[in-house]
TORPA-4810 file (N, C-alpha, C, O; in nm, 3 decimals):
<nodes>
NODE_1_0.259_1.132_1.375_0.203_1.062_1.261_0.268_1.104_1.130_0.251_1.036_1.029_M
NODE_2_0.342_1.212_1.131_0.404_1.262_1.010_0.505_1.168_0.949_0.532_1.176_0.829_G
NODE_3_0.561_1.079_1.029_0.663_0.988_0.978_0.606_0.858_0.923_0.683_0.768_0.888_D
NODE_4_0.475_0.846_0.914_0.414_0.721_0.866_0.460_0.684_0.725_0.481_0.567_0.695_L
NODE_5_0.476_0.784_0.640_0.517_0.757_0.502_0.663_0.716_0.492_0.709_0.677_0.385_L
NODE_6_0.736_0.725_0.603_0.877_0.685_0.607_0.896_0.544_0.663_1.009_0.494_0.668_E
NODE_7_0.788_0.482_0.707_0.800_0.347_0.763_0.831_0.246_0.652_0.781_0.257_0.540_R
NODE_8_0.913_0.149_0.687_0.959_0.050_0.589_0.842_-0.019_0.518_0.845_-0.034_0.396_K
NODE_9_0.741_-0.060_0.593_0.629_-0.132_0.533_0.549_-0.043_0.437_0.500_-0.090_0.335_S
NODE_10_0.536_0.085_0.470_0.464_0.179_0.384_0.546_0.211_0.259_0.492_0.220_0.149_V
NODE_11_0.676_0.229_0.276_0.765_0.254_0.161_0.760_0.138_0.062_0.762_0.158_-0.059_I
NODE_12_0.754_0.017_0.115_0.745_-0.103_0.030_0.621_-0.095_-0.060_0.629_-0.123_-0.180_K
NODE_13_0.508_-0.057_-0.003_0.384_-0.044_-0.080_0.394_0.073_-0.178_0.356_0.060_-0.295_V
NODE_14_0.445_0.186_-0.131_0.458_0.304_-0.217_0.545_0.273_-0.339_0.510_0.311_-0.451_K
NODE_15_0.656_0.205_-0.319_0.745_0.170_-0.431_0.676_0.075_-0.529_0.689_0.090_-0.651_N
NODE_16_0.602_-0.023_-0.477_0.529_-0.116_-0.561_0.428_-0.040_-0.648_0.420_-0.062_-0.768_F
NODE_17_0.353_0.049_-0.584_0.253_0.127_-0.657_0.318_0.219_-0.760_0.267_0.234_-0.871_L
NODE_18_0.430_0.282_-0.724_0.500_0.372_-0.816_0.548_0.300_-0.941_0.544_0.355_-1.051_S
NODE_19_0.591_0.176_-0.923_0.635_0.096_-1.038_0.519_0.061_-1.130_0.537_0.037_-1.250_N
NODE_20_0.399_0.057_-1.074_0.280_0.024_-1.153_0.221_0.150_-1.217_0.195_0.153_-1.338_Y
NODE_21_0.201_0.254_-1.134_0.139_0.378_-1.182_0.169_0.489_-1.081_0.117_0.488_-0.969_D
NODE_22_0.252_0.580_-1.119_0.296_0.687_-1.029_0.183_0.777_-0.981_0.200_0.851_-0.884_K
NODE_23_0.067_0.772_-1.046_-0.044_0.858_-1.005_-0.120_0.804_-0.884_-0.200_0.876_-0.824_S
NODE_24_-0.098_0.679_-0.846_-0.166_0.623_-0.728_-0.100_0.680_-0.603_0.020_0.661_-0.580_I
NODE_25_-0.179_0.747_-0.523_-0.127_0.815_-0.405_-0.166_0.744_-0.276_-0.274_0.684_-0.267_Q
NODE_26_-0.078_0.750_-0.178_-0.110_0.699_-0.045_-0.191_0.805_0.028_-0.170_0.925_0.010_L
NODE_27_-0.284_0.760_0.111_-0.368_0.848_0.190_-0.337_0.823_0.337_-0.354_0.711_0.386_I
NODE_28_-0.292_0.926_0.406_-0.266_0.915_0.550_-0.392_0.958_0.623_-0.444_1.068_0.600_V
NODE_29_-0.440_0.872_0.711_-0.564_0.898_0.783_-0.537_0.950_0.924_-0.442_0.909_0.990_L
NODE_30_-0.621_1.041_0.968_-0.613_1.090_1.106_-0.655_0.979_1.202_-0.596_0.963_1.309_E
NODE_31_-0.756_0.905_1.163_-0.809_0.795_1.245_-0.755_0.664_1.189_-0.712_0.658_1.074_E
NODE_32_-0.757_0.562_1.270_-0.708_0.431_1.228_-0.798_0.368_1.121_-0.917_0.398_1.113_T
NODE_33_-0.739_0.284_1.041_-0.815_0.204_0.945_-0.791_0.056_0.976_-0.789_-0.028_0.886_A
NODE_34_-0.772_0.026_1.105_-0.742_-0.111_1.147_-0.855_-0.207_1.110_-0.830_-0.324_1.081_R
NODE_35_-0.979_-0.158_1.110_-1.092_-0.241_1.067_-1.157_-0.174_0.946_-1.133_-0.056_0.919_T
NODE_36_-1.238_-0.250_0.875_-1.308_-0.195_0.759_-1.401_-0.082_0.801_-1.412_0.018_0.731_A
NODE_37_-1.468_-0.097_0.914_-1.558_0.009_0.962_-1.480_0.135_0.995_-1.524_0.246_0.963_N
NODE_38_-1.364_0.119_1.059_-1.280_0.236_1.090_-1.237_0.307_0.962_-1.244_0.429_0.953_D
NODE_39_-1.192_0.229_0.865_-1.145_0.288_0.739_-1.258_0.361_0.667_-1.240_0.472_0.619_A
NODE_40_-1.374_0.298_0.662_-1.489_0.360_0.595_-1.524_0.492_0.662_-1.552_0.592_0.594_A
NODE_41_-1.524_0.493_0.793_-1.555_0.615_0.867_-1.450_0.723_0.838_-1.484_0.838_0.811_Y
NODE_42_-1.323_0.685_0.844_-1.214_0.781_0.822_-1.216_0.839_0.681_-1.182_0.956_0.661_S
NODE_43_-1.255_0.759_0.584_-1.256_0.801_0.444_-1.390_0.858_0.399_-1.402_0.911_0.288_L
NODE_44_-1.491_0.847_0.485_-1.627_0.887_0.451_-1.675_0.811_0.326_-1.728_0.869_0.232_N
NODE_45_-1.654_0.680_0.330_-1.691_0.591_0.220_-1.777_0.477_0.273_-1.787_0.457_0.394_Q
NODE_46_-1.837_0.404_0.183_-1.913_0.286_0.220_-1.818_0.177_0.271_-1.709_0.160_0.216_S
NODE_47_-1.859_0.105_0.373_-1.773_0.000_0.428_-1.746_-0.110_0.323_-1.643_-0.177_0.329_V
NODE_48_-1.837_-0.126_0.229_-1.818_-0.226_0.124_-1.703_-0.194_0.030_-1.650_-0.284_-0.036_G
NODE_49_-1.663_-0.067_0.023_-1.553_-0.027_-0.065_-1.415_-0.048_-0.002_-1.313_-0.021_-0.065_S
NODE_50_-1.414_-0.095_0.121_-1.288_-0.119_0.191_-1.244_-0.263_0.164_-1.322_-0.357_0.178_I
NODE_51_-1.118_-0.279_0.126_-1.063_-0.411_0.096_-1.002_-0.470_0.224_-0.907_-0.414_0.280_V
NODE_52_-1.058_-0.582_0.268_-0.997_-0.655_0.380_-0.899_-0.756_0.319_-0.938_-0.839_0.237_K
NODE_53_-0.772_-0.750_0.359_-0.671_-0.845_0.313_-0.657_-0.953_0.420_-0.602_-0.929_0.527_S
NODE_54_-0.708_-1.072_0.390_-0.711_-1.181_0.487_-0.624_-1.296_0.437_-0.637_-1.341_0.324_L
NODE_55_-0.534_-1.343_0.524_-0.442_-1.448_0.487_-0.486_-1.581_0.547_-0.520_-1.589_0.665_L
NODE_56_-0.486_-1.685_0.463_-0.523_-1.819_0.506_-0.410_-1.916_0.475_-0.330_-1.893_0.384_F
NODE_57_-0.405_-2.024_0.553_-0.305_-2.128_0.533_-0.378_-2.258_0.504_-0.475_-2.292_0.573_K
NODE_58_-0.332_-2.331_0.402_-0.396_-2.458_0.372_-0.327_-2.573_0.445_-0.229_-2.551_0.517_D
NODE_59_-0.377_-2.693_0.427_-0.325_-2.810_0.499_-0.185_-2.850_0.454_-0.121_-2.934_0.518_S
NODE_60_-0.135_-2.790_0.345_0.003_-2.816_0.300_0.095_-2.701_0.342_0.211_-2.695_0.299_L
NODE_61_0.044_-2.610_0.425_0.118_-2.492_0.473_0.149_-2.390_0.365_0.244_-2.313_0.377_N
NODE_62_0.068_-2.388_0.259_0.077_-2.281_0.159_-0.021_-2.171_0.200_-0.124_-2.198_0.262_D
NODE_63_0.014_-2.047_0.164_-0.068_-1.933_0.202_-0.150_-1.882_0.085_-0.106_-1.884_-0.030_Y
NODE_64_-0.269_-1.835_0.117_-0.363_-1.784_0.018_-0.418_-1.652_0.071_-0.463_-1.644_0.185_H
NODE_65_-0.414_-1.548_-0.013_-0.464_-1.417_0.027_-0.603_-1.397_-0.032_-0.626_-1.421_-0.150_L
NODE_66_-0.695_-1.352_0.052_-0.830_-1.321_0.008_-0.856_-1.173_0.029_-0.837_-1.121_0.139_C
NODE_67_-0.897_-1.106_-0.076_-0.930_-0.964_-0.070_-1.082_-0.953_-0.070_-1.148_-0.982_-0.170_L
NODE_68_-1.135_-0.911_0.044_-1.278_-0.921_0.069_-1.339_-0.783_0.093_-1.279_-0.698_0.158_V
NODE_69_-1.458_-0.762_0.039_-1.532_-0.639_0.062_-1.557_-0.623_0.212_-1.593_-0.719_0.280_S
NODE_70_-1.538_-0.501_0.262_-1.546_-0.474_0.404_-1.679_-0.506_0.470_-1.685_-0.523_0.591_G
NODE_71_-1.786_-0.516_0.391_-1.917_-0.545_0.449_-1.956_-0.692_0.435_-2.071_-0.729_0.459_D
NODE_72_-1.861_-0.775_0.395_-1.889_-0.917_0.375_-1.802_-1.004_0.465_-1.700_-0.958_0.518_K
NODE_73_-1.844_-1.129_0.483_-1.766_-1.226_0.557_-1.720_-1.334_0.462_-1.797_-1.384_0.381_Y
NODE_74_-1.593_-1.368_0.472_-1.535_-1.469_0.384_-1.590_-1.607_0.423_-1.617_-1.633_0.540_V
NODE_75_-1.605_-1.692_0.325_-1.650_-1.829_0.349_-1.530_-1.923_0.333_-1.480_-1.944_0.223_S
NODE_76_-1.485_-1.979_0.445_-1.371_-2.071_0.437_-1.409_-2.197_0.359_-1.323_-2.258_0.295_T
NODE_77_-1.536_-2.235_0.362_-1.580_-2.351_0.282_-1.563_-2.323_0.133_-1.515_-2.410_0.060_D
NODE_78_-1.601_-2.204_0.088_-1.588_-2.170_-0.054_-1.441_-2.163_-0.095_-1.403_-2.210_-0.202_K
NODE_79_-1.359_-2.105_-0.009_-1.215_-2.096_-0.041_-1.155_-2.236_-0.047_-1.078_-2.267_-0.138_I
NODE_80_-1.189_-2.320_0.049_-1.138_-2.458_0.050_-1.176_-2.532_-0.078_-1.094_-2.605_-0.133_S
NODE_81_-1.299_-2.512_-0.124_-1.343_-2.577_-0.248_-1.266_-2.525_-0.368_-1.229_-2.601_-0.457_K
NODE_82_-1.240_-2.393_-0.370_-1.168_-2.333_-0.483_-1.025_-2.386_-0.490_-0.978_-2.422_-0.598_I
NODE_83_-0.956_-2.391_-0.375_-0.816_-2.435_-0.380_-0.800_-2.586_-0.365_-0.692_-2.640_-0.390_I
NODE_84_-0.907_-2.654_-0.326_-0.905_-2.800_-0.318_-0.839_-2.855_-0.192_-0.801_-2.972_-0.188_G
NODE_85_-0.825_-2.773_-0.090_-0.765_-2.817_0.036_-0.832_-2.746_0.153_-0.884_-2.635_0.137_L
NODE_86_-0.833_-2.809_0.270_-0.885_-2.739_0.388_-0.795_-2.620_0.422_-0.673_-2.625_0.404_P
NODE_87_-0.857_-2.512_0.470_-0.781_-2.393_0.507_-0.819_-2.346_0.647_-0.923_-2.383_0.701_I
NODE_88_-0.731_-2.264_0.703_-0.763_-2.195_0.828_-0.700_-2.057_0.820_-0.603_-2.036_0.747_K
NODE_89_-0.755_-1.964_0.896_-0.703_-1.828_0.896_-0.564_-1.829_0.958_-0.541_-1.892_1.061_K
NODE_90_-0.471_-1.759_0.895_-0.335_-1.747_0.948_-0.338_-1.661_1.074_-0.416_-1.565_1.082_A
NODE_91_-0.255_-1.694_1.171_-0.250_-1.612_1.292_-0.164_-1.488_1.267_-0.100_-1.475_1.163_N
NODE_92_-0.165_-1.396_1.364_-0.095_-1.268_1.347_0.054_-1.286_1.322_0.112_-1.215_1.240_A
NODE_93_0.116_-1.380_1.392_0.260_-1.403_1.375_0.291_-1.457_1.235_0.384_-1.410_1.170_E
NODE_94_0.213_-1.556_1.189_0.232_-1.610_1.054_0.211_-1.502_0.948_0.285_-1.495_0.850_D
NODE_95_0.110_-1.420_0.969_0.080_-1.312_0.874_0.198_-1.217_0.863_0.239_-1.181_0.752_C
NODE_96_0.253_-1.175_0.976_0.366_-1.082_0.976_0.488_-1.146_0.910_0.556_-1.083_0.829_K
NODE_97_0.517_-1.272_0.945_0.633_-1.340_0.888_0.620_-1.362_0.738_0.717_-1.349_0.664_L
NODE_98_0.499_-1.396_0.692_0.480_-1.428_0.551_0.469_-1.303_0.465_0.536_-1.292_0.362_F
NODE_99_0.385_-1.209_0.507_0.360_-1.091_0.423_0.457_-0.977_0.451_0.487_-0.897_0.362_T
NODE_100_0.507_-0.969_0.573_0.587_-0.855_0.615_0.503_-0.743_0.673_0.556_-0.639_0.710_G
NODE_101_0.372_-0.764_0.681_0.279_-0.664_0.734_0.210_-0.717_0.858_0.183_-0.836_0.870_F
NODE_102_0.182_-0.626_0.951_0.104_-0.661_1.069_-0.045_-0.651_1.037_-0.087_-0.571_0.954_S
NODE_103_-0.123_-0.734_1.104_-0.268_-0.730_1.087_-0.317_-0.588_1.115_-0.274_-0.524_1.211_I
NODE_104_-0.407_-0.540_1.031_-0.456_-0.403_1.040_-0.391_-0.315_0.935_-0.443_-0.208_0.901_G
NODE_105_-0.275_-0.360_0.884_-0.204_-0.284_0.781_-0.162_-0.370_0.664_-0.079_-0.329_0.583_G
NODE_106_-0.220_-0.491_0.653_-0.181_-0.584_0.546_-0.228_-0.530_0.411_-0.348_-0.520_0.385_V
NODE_107_-0.133_-0.497_0.328_-0.163_-0.450_0.193_-0.193_-0.571_0.103_-0.151_-0.683_0.133_A
NODE_108_-0.266_-0.549_-0.005_-0.292_-0.659_-0.098_-0.174_-0.685_-0.193_-0.179_-0.774_-0.277_P
NODE_109_-0.068_-0.606_-0.178_0.049_-0.611_-0.267_0.177_-0.601_-0.186_0.173_-0.579_-0.065_I
NODE_110_0.291_-0.618_-0.253_0.424_-0.592_-0.195_0.457_-0.680_-0.076_0.521_-0.636_0.020_A
NODE_111_0.415_-0.804_-0.081_0.443_-0.898_0.029_0.587_-0.947_0.024_0.649_-0.950_-0.082_H
NODE_112_0.639_-0.985_0.140_0.773_-1.044_0.145_0.777_-1.177_0.072_0.879_-1.213_0.013_D
NODE_113_0.666_-1.250_0.076_0.653_-1.379_0.007_0.525_-1.376_-0.075_0.428_-1.310_-0.037_N
NODE_114_0.525_-1.447_-0.186_0.406_-1.447_-0.273_0.307_-1.553_-0.229_0.343_-1.670_-0.214_S
NODE_115_0.181_-1.514_-0.208_0.080_-1.615_-0.176_0.062_-1.710_-0.294_0.079_-1.671_-0.410_P
NODE_116_0.028_-1.833_-0.265_0.005_-1.931_-0.371_-0.113_-1.889_-0.457_-0.113_-1.907_-0.579_K
NODE_117_-0.214_-1.831_-0.392_-0.335_-1.787_-0.461_-0.378_-1.653_-0.405_-0.366_-1.627_-0.285_T
NODE_118_-0.429_-1.567_-0.492_-0.494_-1.444_-0.447_-0.635_-1.445_-0.505_-0.654_-1.443_-0.626_I
NODE_119_-0.733_-1.449_-0.415_-0.873_-1.450_-0.453_-0.934_-1.314_-0.420_-0.910_-1.259_-0.313_L
NODE_120_-1.011_-1.261_-0.512_-1.069_-1.128_-0.495_-1.222_-1.139_-0.497_-1.281_-1.192_-0.590_I
NODE_121_-1.281_-1.088_-0.392_-1.426_-1.089_-0.376_-1.493_-1.007_-0.487_-1.464_-0.889_-0.505_D
NODE_122_-1.583_-1.072_-0.560_-1.656_-1.004_-0.669_-1.737_-0.885_-0.619_-1.765_-0.794_-0.697_K
NODE_123_-1.774_-0.884_-0.492_-1.853_-0.773_-0.438_-1.780_-0.640_-0.449_-1.844_-0.535_-0.456_N
NODE_124_-1.648_-0.642_-0.451_-1.570_-0.519_-0.462_-1.591_-0.448_-0.595_-1.569_-0.328_-0.607_L
NODE_125_-1.635_-0.524_-0.696_-1.653_-0.467_-0.830_-1.768_-0.367_-0.837_-1.783_-0.296_-0.936_S
NODE_126_-1.850_-0.360_-0.733_-1.964_-0.267_-0.730_-1.920_-0.123_-0.707_-2.000_-0.030_-0.726_K
NODE_127_-1.795_-0.102_-0.667_-1.750_0.030_-0.626_-1.657_0.091_-0.729_-1.572_0.023_-0.786_Y
NODE_128_-1.674_0.222_-0.751_-1.588_0.294_-0.845_-1.444_0.292_-0.796_-1.351_0.271_-0.874_K
NODE_129_-1.426_0.313_-0.666_-1.293_0.309_-0.604_-1.300_0.219_-0.482_-1.394_0.226_-0.403_T
NODE_130_-1.199_0.134_-0.466_-1.185_0.053_-0.345_-1.058_0.098_-0.273_-0.963_0.144_-0.335_V
NODE_131_-1.060_0.084_-0.142_-0.950_0.133_-0.059_-0.887_0.019_0.018_-0.957_-0.059_0.083_F
NODE_132_-0.755_0.010_0.011_-0.683_-0.100_0.075_-0.573_-0.046_0.165_-0.522_0.065_0.143_A
NODE_133_-0.536_-0.124_0.264_-0.427_-0.087_0.354_-0.297_-0.075_0.275_-0.276_-0.144_0.176_A
NODE_134_-0.212_0.015_0.323_-0.084_0.039_0.255_0.033_0.019_0.352_0.128_0.098_0.353_A
NODE_135_0.025_-0.087_0.433_0.138_-0.121_0.518_0.130_-0.070_0.660_0.217_-0.102_0.742_G
NODE_136_0.027_0.008_0.692_0.010_0.062_0.827_-0.139_0.093_0.847_-0.207_0.130_0.751_H
NODE_137_-0.191_0.078_0.969_-0.334_0.104_0.993_-0.380_0.247_0.969_-0.501_0.272_0.965_P
NODE_138_-0.290_0.341_0.952_-0.328_0.479_0.923_-0.298_0.521_0.778_-0.309_0.638_0.744_H
NODE_139_-0.259_0.425_0.694_-0.224_0.457_0.555_-0.296_0.361_0.461_-0.291_0.239_0.478_V
NODE_140_-0.364_0.418_0.361_-0.438_0.339_0.262_-0.411_0.395_0.122_-0.347_0.499_0.107_V
NODE_141_-0.462_0.325_0.022_-0.462_0.377_-0.114_-0.593_0.338_-0.180_-0.654_0.238_-0.143_F
NODE_142_-0.635_0.417_-0.277_-0.758_0.390_-0.349_-0.731_0.365_-0.496_-0.654_0.437_-0.560_G
NODE_143_-0.796_0.262_-0.551_-0.784_0.226_-0.692_-0.918_0.169_-0.740_-1.006_0.139_-0.659_V
NODE_144_-0.932_0.154_-0.869_-1.051_0.087_-0.923_-1.038_-0.063_-0.899_-0.928_-0.115_-0.874_S
NODE_145_-1.150_-0.132_-0.907_-1.150_-0.278_-0.893_-1.059_-0.342_-0.998_-0.983_-0.434_-0.968_F
NODE_146_-1.067_-0.292_-1.120_-0.985_-0.346_-1.229_-0.835_-0.330_-1.198_-0.757_-0.422_-1.220_E
NODE_147_-0.797_-0.214_-1.147_-0.656_-0.192_-1.111_-0.616_-0.286_-0.997_-0.506_-0.340_-0.998_V
NODE_148_-0.705_-0.304_-0.898_-0.675_-0.397_-0.789_-0.647_-0.537_-0.844_-0.553_-0.603_-0.801_L
NODE_149_-0.729_-0.581_-0.937_-0.709_-0.714_-0.998_-0.575_-0.720_-1.072_-0.502_-0.819_-1.062_C
NODE_150_-0.543_-0.614_-1.145_-0.416_-0.610_-1.220_-0.295_-0.602_-1.127_-0.195_-0.671_-1.149_N
NODE_151_-0.305_-0.519_-1.024_-0.195_-0.504_-0.928_-0.160_-0.636_-0.861_-0.043_-0.670_-0.846_L
NODE_152_-0.262_-0.709_-0.820_-0.242_-0.830_-0.740_-0.224_-0.956_-0.825_-0.174_-1.057_-0.777_T
NODE_153_-0.266_-0.947_-0.950_-0.271_-1.065_-1.037_-0.358_-1.175_-0.976_-0.338_-1.294_-0.998_K
NODE_154_-0.456_-1.129_-0.898_-0.550_-1.221_-0.837_-0.666_-1.248_-0.930_-0.679_-1.184_-1.035_G
NODE_155_-0.750_-1.342_-0.892_-0.868_-1.367_-0.974_-0.993_-1.356_-0.889_-0.997_-1.394_-0.772_F
NODE_156_-1.097_-1.303_-0.954_-1.219_-1.279_-0.880_-1.304_-1.404_-0.873_-1.309_-1.485_-0.966_E
NODE_157_-1.371_-1.418_-0.759_-1.454_-1.533_-0.736_-1.555_-1.497_-0.627_-1.542_-1.393_-0.562_D
NODE_158_-1.652_-1.581_-0.609_-1.751_-1.563_-0.502_-1.694_-1.633_-0.379_-1.706_-1.755_-0.366_K
NODE_159_-1.634_-1.556_-0.289_-1.568_-1.616_-0.172_-1.632_-1.572_-0.040_-1.577_-1.596_0.068_I
NODE_160_-1.748_-1.508_-0.050_-1.814_-1.463_0.073_-1.941_-1.545_0.098_-1.992_-1.616_0.011_T
NODE_161_-1.989_-1.532_0.220_-2.111_-1.607_0.261_-2.234_-1.547_0.199_-2.344_-1.597_0.222_E
</nodes>
């Protein structure tokens, strides 16, 4: 596990964060953070403070990233209304090809391609620090909700059920 910080996908996230603020550190976990519950357990944090990065594709084949609180479920109806088109969840292959990250390690930043829209769940604003994947299921980073919004240039909305 010692070489996790040397993986290409993790380096991509680390470089992005360093360009924004060198004080943001990556956290290597002993246990996986493949799911929000796993991450919360590994970090000894509330599951709601975990950022789920979920990729959706609209009917025009544009991609939209939703950053959702770990204890909430995204509403595809709400997202469809916001973007004005029907959407469906991107499959694992599309996610890897578009973002450069595998499911379980999808960071909210440093994608190979830019999503057309980044929507951020307002529920995340309840937490002093939120934790997001950093390119691998065993690597995360923690930032404030405000920093997450600034890093991603996303906009907050009510996108959960």
